[in-house]
C-alpha positions as CSV (number, residue, x, y, z in Angstrom):
1,M,3.7,-23.2,2.0
2,K,1.2,-21.5,3.7
3,I,1.6,-18.1,5.0
4,M,0.9,-17.9,8.6
5,L,2.6,-14.3,9.1
6,V,4.3,-11.4,7.6
7,E,7.4,-9.5,8.8
8,Q,6.9,-5.6,8.3
9,R,10.3,-4.0,8.5
10,T,10.5,-0.2,8.1
11,Y,13.9,1.2,7.8
12,T,14.4,4.8,8.1
13,T,17.0,6.5,6.1
14,H,19.1,9.9,6.8
15,P,17.3,12.5,5.4
16,G,17.4,12.2,1.2
17,K,19.2,8.9,1.5
18,W,16.3,6.5,0.7
19,R,16.9,6.7,-3.2
20,D,21.0,6.2,-2.0
21,Y,19.7,2.8,-0.2
22,L,17.0,2.0,-3.2
23,S,19.6,2.1,-5.2
24,L,22.1,-0.1,-3.4
25,Y,19.4,-2.5,-2.7
26,E,18.5,-3.2,-6.0
27,K,22.0,-3.9,-7.5
28,E,23.4,-5.9,-4.5
29,G,20.7,-6.9,-2.0
30,L,17.4,-7.6,-3.8
31,Q,18.3,-10.7,-5.2
32,I,19.6,-12.3,-1.9
33,Q,16.9,-11.5,-0.1
34,Q,14.9,-12.9,-2.6
35,R,17.0,-16.3,-3.2
36,I,17.0,-16.8,0.7
37,L,13.8,-15.3,2.5
38,G,11.3,-16.6,-0.5
39,R,8.5,-14.7,-0.7
40,M,8.5,-10.8,-0.4
41,V,5.1,-9.2,-0.2
42,G,6.0,-5.8,-1.2
43,Y,8.6,-3.1,-1.1
44,Y,7.7,0.3,-0.9
45,F,8.8,4.2,0.0
46,T,7.1,6.6,1.6
47,D,5.7,10.1,-0.3
48,I,3.5,11.2,2.2
49,G,3.9,11.5,5.9
50,E,6.9,10.3,7.8
51,L,9.4,10.8,4.8
52,N,12.0,8.7,3.9
53,Q,11.3,5.8,5.3
54,I,11.7,2.3,3.4
55,V,8.9,-0.8,3.9
56,H,9.3,-4.2,2.4
57,M,7.4,-7.1,3.8
58,W,8.3,-11.1,3.8
59,A,6.1,-13.9,4.2
60,Y,7.3,-16.9,6.3
61,E,5.1,-20.1,7.4
62,D,6.0,-19.5,10.7
63,L,8.4,-17.9,13.6
64,A,10.7,-21.1,13.1
65,D,10.7,-20.6,9.2
66,R,11.6,-17.0,9.5
67,T,14.2,-17.9,12.2
68,Q,16.2,-20.4,9.6
69,R,15.6,-18.2,6.5
70,R,16.6,-15.0,8.4
71,G,19.9,-17.0,9.9
72,E,20.7,-18.5,6.3
73,L,20.7,-15.1,5.1
74,G,23.0,-13.5,7.8
75,K,25.8,-16.0,7.0
76,D,25.8,-15.2,3.3
77,A,29.4,-13.7,2.7
78,N,27.9,-11.4,0.3
79,W,25.0,-10.3,2.2
80,Q,27.3,-9.6,4.7
81,A,29.4,-7.1,2.3
82,Y,26.0,-5.7,1.5
83,V,25.3,-4.6,4.6
84,V,28.7,-3.0,5.4
85,K,27.7,-0.7,2.7
86,M,24.1,-0.1,3.5
87,L,24.1,0.6,7.3
88,P,25.7,3.7,7.3
89,L,22.3,4.9,5.5
90,L,20.1,4.0,7.9
91,Q,19.0,6.0,11.2
92,S,16.9,3.3,12.5
93,Q,15.0,0.5,11.8
94,T,11.7,-1.3,13.5
95,S,10.4,-4.7,12.4
96,K,6.9,-6.3,12.8
97,I,5.3,-9.7,12.8
98,L,2.1,-9.4,11.2
99,I,-0.7,-12.4,11.9
100,P,-3.6,-12.8,9.5
101,A,-6.8,-12.5,10.5
102,P,-8.7,-15.6,10.8
103,F,-10.9,-15.0,7.8
104,F,-8.2,-13.7,5.5
105,E,-6.8,-15.5,2.9
106,P,-4.1,-14.2,0.4
107,T,-4.8,-13.8,-3.1
108,W,-1.5,-14.2,-4.2
109,K,0.3,-17.6,-4.6
110,P,3.3,-18.1,-2.4
111,L,6.7,-19.5,-4.2
């Protein structure tokens, strides 16, 4: 798979709830997303600047690949059960699609 785009999702939790979010995600959401979405580029929390944010990035071949994988994720019963627990921790979420510059070649290998 040649990586053509990266989705950057930023979740802002209610104040002080970022630890609860990360704990829940590690226990219930991580394995499901890794299995279905494939290539996690990074998973971070903020320490300086705007706090209580979780930033995660996923690589896809193209928008069709993203649409197919996100659709499969949304249909997964275990993911749906996780989302019911996770959503009350969030204040907001944003998503950006990042396109690599023409000269950029990732140094990591896709799965």
